[in-house]
Residue, then its C-alpha position, 0 to 999 in steps of 0.5 A: m165747246e160742247k155742253r155735258v151734264c154730269f148728275d147722280f141718280e135716283i130711280e126705284f121701280s114700280n116693281g120693287g128694285g133701283i138704281q143708282g148712280q154717279e157722277f153721270r155723263l150726257d151730251i147736250e145740246g144746249d146750254d141747260i137741260s130740264d130736270d124732267a127732259l134728263a129723266d125723260y133721256i135716262v129711262r129710254d136711253m138705257r130702255l127702261l121698263m116698270v119704272g115708277t119715281v126719276r131723281i135728279l141730283n146734283k146736276r151740273i153743266i160742264e164744257e167737254p167733248h162729245k162722246r157720241p155723234l150728234d145724231a144719238l141726241d136726238g135718237g138718230e132722226 
């Protein structure tokens, strides 16, 4: 079975404001992903700019079919 990460996040922007996500899910390769790698993935995938702090909360790995083609997980390379 394929793996996905389910988590909450909080992002603060360096120019003010922020966004939050609850029960957000992303496809992953392997059995785990670090909080730093997950934060980088969110910022890159959502094309966010002026990002200050990213907090990953309530992270858990679940078994569930991937929703994207596998080449999308590595940026299409």
